[in-house]
C-alpha positions as CSV (number, residue, x, y, z in Angstrom):
1,M,0.0,0.0,0.0
2,R,1.0,3.6,-0.5
3,F,-0.2,6.6,1.5
4,I,-0.8,9.5,-0.9
5,S,-2.6,12.8,-1.3
6,V,-6.3,12.5,-2.3
7,E,-5.4,15.0,-5.1
8,D,-3.2,12.2,-6.7
9,I,-5.8,9.5,-6.5
10,E,-7.0,8.2,-9.9
11,P,-10.3,6.5,-10.8
12,G,-9.8,2.7,-10.8
13,Q,-7.3,2.6,-7.9
14,L,-8.1,0.3,-5.0
15,L,-8.7,1.7,-1.5
16,G,-6.1,0.4,1.0
17,K,-7.8,1.2,4.3
18,T,-11.4,1.4,5.4
19,V,-12.9,4.9,5.9
20,Y,-15.2,5.3,8.9
21,S,-18.0,7.7,9.7
22,A,-18.3,9.4,13.1
23,N,-20.4,6.7,14.6
24,G,-18.1,3.9,13.6
25,T,-20.0,2.7,10.5
26,V,-18.1,2.0,7.3
27,L,-18.2,4.7,4.6
28,L,-15.9,2.9,2.2
29,S,-14.4,-0.5,2.7
30,A,-10.7,-1.4,2.0
31,G,-10.3,-3.0,-1.5
32,I,-13.1,-1.1,-3.2
33,Q,-12.4,0.4,-6.6
34,L,-12.5,4.1,-6.4
35,T,-14.7,6.0,-8.9
36,V,-14.7,9.7,-9.9
37,Y,-17.8,10.2,-7.7
38,M,-16.1,8.5,-4.7
39,I,-13.0,10.6,-5.1
40,N,-14.9,13.8,-5.3
41,T,-17.0,12.8,-2.3
42,L,-13.9,12.1,-0.2
43,K,-12.5,15.6,-1.1
44,R,-15.8,17.2,-0.2
45,I,-16.0,15.6,3.2
46,G,-12.4,16.8,4.0
47,V,-10.2,13.8,3.3
48,T,-6.7,14.8,2.4
49,M,-4.7,11.6,2.4
50,L,-5.6,8.0,1.6
51,Y,-4.0,4.5,1.5
52,I,-4.2,2.9,-2.0
53,K,-3.2,-0.6,-3.1
54,D,-0.1,-0.8,-5.4
55,S,1.2,-3.9,-7.1
56,A,4.8,-2.8,-6.4
57,F,4.0,-2.7,-2.7
58,E,1.3,-5.3,-2.3
59,D,3.2,-7.2,0.3
60,I,3.2,-4.1,2.6
61,E,0.6,-4.1,5.3
62,I,0.0,-1.4,7.8
63,E,0.4,-2.8,11.3
64,D,-2.2,-1.1,13.5
65,V,-2.3,-1.1,17.3
66,L,-6.1,-1.1,17.4
67,S,-8.3,-3.7,15.7
68,E,-11.1,-2.7,13.4
69,S,-13.7,-3.9,16.0
70,T,-12.1,-1.8,18.7
71,K,-12.1,1.3,16.5
72,Q,-15.7,0.8,15.6
73,A,-16.7,0.2,19.3
74,V,-14.9,3.3,20.6
75,F,-16.2,5.5,17.8
76,K,-19.7,4.4,18.4
77,D,-19.5,5.0,22.2
78,M,-17.9,8.4,21.8
79,S,-20.5,9.4,19.3
80,E,-23.3,8.4,21.6
81,T,-21.6,10.1,24.6
82,L,-21.0,13.5,22.8
83,H,-24.5,13.5,21.3
84,A,-25.9,13.1,24.9
85,V,-23.7,15.9,26.2
86,R,-24.8,18.2,23.4
87,S,-28.4,17.4,24.0
88,G,-28.1,17.9,27.8
89,K,-29.0,14.2,28.4
90,D,-27.3,11.8,30.8
91,W,-24.7,9.3,29.5
92,N,-23.3,6.0,30.6
93,P,-19.7,6.2,31.9
94,R,-19.6,2.4,32.1
95,K,-19.7,2.2,28.3
96,I,-16.7,4.5,28.0
97,S,-14.9,2.5,30.6
98,A,-15.6,-0.8,28.7
99,S,-14.4,0.8,25.5
100,V,-11.2,1.9,27.2
101,D,-10.7,-1.6,28.6
102,Q,-10.9,-3.0,25.0
103,L,-8.5,-0.3,23.7
104,L,-5.9,-1.0,26.4
105,R,-6.1,-4.8,25.7
106,D,-5.2,-4.0,22.1
107,I,-2.3,-1.6,23.2
108,L,-0.8,-4.2,25.5
109,N,-0.9,-6.8,22.7
110,H,0.8,-4.4,20.3
111,K,3.0,-2.4,22.6
112,D,6.1,-2.8,20.3
113,V,4.2,-1.4,17.3
114,L,5.0,2.2,16.3
115,L,1.9,4.4,16.2
116,Q,1.2,5.7,12.7
117,L,-2.1,7.6,13.3
118,T,-3.0,7.4,9.6
119,E,-6.7,6.6,9.9
120,I,-8.6,8.6,7.3
121,R,-9.8,11.8,8.8
122,T,-13.1,13.4,7.5
123,A,-15.0,16.5,8.6
124,D,-17.6,14.1,10.1
125,N,-15.3,11.9,12.1
126,A,-12.5,14.4,13.0
127,A,-13.5,15.0,16.6
128,Y,-13.9,11.3,17.4
129,L,-10.7,10.3,15.6
130,H,-8.9,13.1,17.5
131,A,-10.2,11.8,20.8
132,V,-9.1,8.2,19.9
133,N,-5.7,9.3,18.7
134,V,-5.0,11.4,21.8
135,C,-6.1,8.4,24.0
136,L,-3.9,6.0,22.0
137,V,-0.8,8.2,22.2
138,S,-1.4,9.0,25.9
139,A,-1.8,5.4,26.9
140,M,1.4,4.3,25.1
141,I,3.4,7.1,26.7
142,G,1.9,6.2,30.1
143,L,2.9,2.5,29.5
144,N,6.4,3.6,28.7
145,L,6.6,5.7,31.8
146,G,5.7,2.7,33.9
147,L,2.1,3.5,35.0
148,N,0.2,0.6,36.5
149,Q,-3.0,-0.8,35.0
150,G,-5.3,1.4,37.1
151,Q,-3.3,4.6,36.3
152,L,-3.3,3.7,32.6
153,K,-7.1,3.3,32.6
154,D,-7.7,6.7,34.3
155,L,-5.2,8.4,32.0
156,S,-6.9,6.8,28.9
157,I,-10.4,7.8,30.0
158,G,-9.2,11.3,30.7
159,A,-7.5,11.4,27.3
160,L,-10.5,10.0,25.4
161,L,-12.8,12.6,27.0
162,H,-10.3,15.5,27.2
163,D,-12.5,17.7,24.9
164,I,-15.9,16.7,26.3
165,G,-16.4,20.2,27.5
166,K,-16.7,21.4,23.8
167,G,-19.9,19.5,23.6
168,K,-21.6,21.7,26.2
169,P,-22.6,24.9,24.5
170,L,-22.1,28.2,26.3
171,P,-25.1,30.4,27.1
172,D,-25.4,33.5,24.8
173,H,-24.6,35.9,27.6
174,A,-21.5,33.9,28.8
175,D,-18.2,35.8,29.0
176,P,-15.6,33.9,26.8
177,E,-12.8,35.4,28.9
178,D,-14.0,33.8,32.1
179,P,-11.8,30.8,32.9
180,K,-14.8,28.8,34.0
181,N,-16.2,29.1,30.5
182,H,-13.1,27.5,28.9
183,H,-13.9,24.1,27.4
184,T,-11.5,22.4,29.8
185,W,-13.3,23.8,32.8
186,R,-16.7,22.8,31.3
187,G,-15.3,19.3,30.8
188,Y,-14.1,19.1,34.4
189,E,-17.6,20.0,35.6
190,I,-19.2,17.3,33.4
191,L,-16.7,14.6,34.4
192,K,-16.5,15.3,38.2
193,Q,-20.2,14.5,38.4
194,K,-19.6,10.9,37.3
195,R,-18.9,9.0,40.5
196,E,-17.9,6.0,38.5
197,F,-14.8,7.9,37.5
198,N,-11.7,8.8,39.5
199,L,-11.5,12.6,40.1
200,L,-8.1,12.6,38.3
201,I,-10.0,12.0,35.1
202,A,-11.8,15.3,35.5
203,H,-8.5,17.0,36.4
204,T,-6.9,15.6,33.2
205,A,-9.5,17.3,31.1
206,L,-9.2,20.5,33.2
207,Q,-5.4,20.8,32.9
208,H,-4.6,19.5,29.4
209,H,-4.2,23.1,28.0
210,E,-1.9,24.2,30.9
211,R,1.7,24.8,29.9
212,L,4.9,24.5,32.0
213,N,5.8,28.2,31.7
214,G,2.4,29.3,33.0
215,T,1.0,30.6,29.7
216,G,-1.7,27.9,29.4
217,A,-5.4,27.8,30.3
218,P,-7.6,28.0,32.2
219,R,-5.6,28.7,35.4
220,G,-2.1,29.4,34.2
221,L,-0.6,26.5,36.2
222,E,3.2,25.9,36.1
223,R,5.4,22.8,36.0
224,E,4.8,20.7,39.2
225,E,1.3,22.2,39.6
226,I,0.3,20.3,36.5
227,H,-0.6,16.6,37.0
228,L,1.5,14.1,35.0
229,F,-1.7,12.8,33.2
230,A,-2.4,16.3,31.9
231,K,1.2,16.7,30.8
232,I,0.9,13.5,28.8
233,V,-2.4,14.5,27.2
234,A,-1.1,18.0,26.4
235,A,1.6,16.5,24.2
236,A,-0.7,14.0,22.6
237,N,-3.3,16.6,22.0
238,M,-0.9,19.1,20.4
239,Y,0.6,16.4,18.1
240,D,-2.7,15.2,16.8
241,N,-4.0,18.8,16.3
242,L,-0.9,19.6,14.2
243,I,-1.2,16.5,11.9
244,G,-5.0,17.1,11.7
245,G,-4.7,20.7,10.5
246,G,-3.5,22.8,13.4
247,D,-0.7,24.8,12.0
248,A,-1.0,28.6,11.7
249,K,-2.6,28.3,8.3
250,G,-4.9,25.4,9.2
251,R,-2.8,23.1,7.1
252,P,-2.2,19.5,8.3
253,M,1.5,19.0,9.2
254,L,3.4,16.0,8.1
255,P,4.3,13.7,11.1
256,H,8.0,14.7,11.0
257,E,7.1,18.4,10.9
258,A,4.8,17.9,13.9
259,C,7.4,16.0,15.8
260,E,9.9,18.8,15.3
261,E,7.3,21.4,16.5
262,L,6.7,19.4,19.7
263,M,10.4,19.0,20.4
264,A,10.8,22.8,20.1
265,C,8.3,23.1,23.0
266,S,10.4,21.0,25.4
267,E,10.6,22.4,28.9
268,Q,8.9,25.6,27.9
269,L,5.4,24.3,27.1
270,L,5.6,20.5,27.3
271,D,7.3,18.1,29.6
272,R,10.7,16.8,28.4
273,D,10.3,13.3,29.9
274,V,6.9,13.0,28.2
275,L,8.4,14.1,24.9
276,V,11.2,11.6,25.2
277,E,8.7,8.7,25.4
278,F,6.6,10.3,22.7
279,T,9.5,10.1,20.2
280,R,9.8,6.4,21.0
281,I,6.2,5.4,20.1
282,V,5.3,7.5,17.1
283,S,6.3,6.7,13.5
284,V,8.0,9.9,12.0
285,Y,7.6,8.5,8.5
286,P,4.5,6.3,8.3
287,T,4.6,3.1,6.3
288,G,3.5,3.8,2.7
289,T,4.8,7.4,2.7
290,A,6.7,8.4,-0.5
291,V,10.1,10.0,0.3
292,R,13.3,11.3,-1.3
293,L,16.6,10.1,0.1
294,S,19.8,12.1,0.4
295,T,21.0,9.9,-2.5
296,K,18.3,11.6,-4.6
297,E,16.5,8.3,-5.1
298,T,12.7,8.2,-4.4
299,G,10.9,5.4,-2.8
300,V,8.2,4.3,-0.3
301,V,8.6,3.6,3.4
302,V,7.9,-0.2,3.8
303,R,9.1,-1.1,7.3
304,Q,9.5,0.5,10.8
305,H,12.0,0.0,13.6
306,R,11.0,0.3,17.2
307,G,13.3,2.7,18.9
308,L,14.4,4.2,15.6
309,P,11.2,5.9,14.4
310,G,13.1,8.3,12.1
311,R,15.1,5.5,10.4
312,P,12.7,3.2,8.5
313,A,13.3,0.9,5.5
314,V,12.6,2.4,2.1
315,R,11.8,0.5,-1.1
316,I,13.0,2.0,-4.4
317,V,11.3,0.8,-7.6
318,R,12.6,1.5,-11.0
319,G,11.0,0.5,-14.4
320,A,7.9,-1.7,-14.8
321,G,6.9,-5.2,-15.7
322,D,9.8,-7.5,-16.6
323,E,12.2,-4.6,-16.4
324,M,11.2,-3.6,-12.9
325,E,14.2,-3.2,-10.5
326,V,13.5,-3.2,-6.8
327,K,15.9,-2.5,-3.9
328,E,15.5,-1.7,-0.3
329,V,17.5,0.8,1.7
330,D,17.3,0.2,5.5
331,L,18.2,3.5,7.1
332,A,18.8,1.7,10.4
333,T,22.0,0.2,8.9
334,E,22.7,2.7,6.1
335,T,23.7,5.3,8.6
336,T,25.1,7.8,6.0
337,V,21.7,8.0,4.1
338,F,18.8,10.0,5.4
339,I,15.3,11.1,4.3
340,E,15.7,14.5,2.6
341,A,12.0,15.1,1.9
342,V,8.5,13.7,2.1
343,L,6.7,13.6,-1.3
344,A,3.1,14.1,-0.1
């Protein structure tokens, strides 16, 4: 499979990964032949990148941490929860707890897999996918930091529901400058009412926009005043916002660009120890990404190395048919070669 811009998709190509709606139902299944109508629809609903099947890379499979059934279950429960919050209705924390249990089982079974966060993002599913991605990154950082099972679960629930306050609309007369009207505070008020949840979950939502140097919101906390869970979610939240379209121009950053942006925030905005673990779990160049090497050869990332996220293996293909030449350059061993550019 290859991971390419939707602008480069051609009718007749086969979809490599399933596209989901906000409630976890399938919009387009992997393997379907894309038509002009489908491609135009994907563009219209905000899709920017897609996996497509390619005969030169048909042996390449994307190793996901979460199973398809887990993704669908979490999307469905998040959709129902946020719909209830928007409607002012009660919601069931036990369903969220069960979804997180399922998610953590998948993580523990795939703890050596680098996160790629390349699920197809649409305008419809963006908020739910963001919540899942932040939860996934946070849980894997927490696992690396040695949190126990109970701590991992509380962290994961707080990460999954970190933006729940955005679902509660402000009254028309509300002062947007009042800290208690910030979505983090609104989320805290929602979550602290759920006695099934540890109060730390509510504080994770409350503090995830705080920054080490005191410039964050809603209370301007500094360094040790910020709980570890919130420091973890802050990094995960910033990263997923950047790759989802959070730069100054609203343009999605490429993973290596977003990683550089996060590292520049070390010890000023984000916790250094958290960022060290972040760099160990996230793929800088996701499998299927087209790249240009320092040798000026172009190829596609085909394999990842745990512990060396910036040094994947790259397959270079020249010619076609009987004259096709294929070679692989493993950057983990070819130490004088590096990735010069991503060809998105």
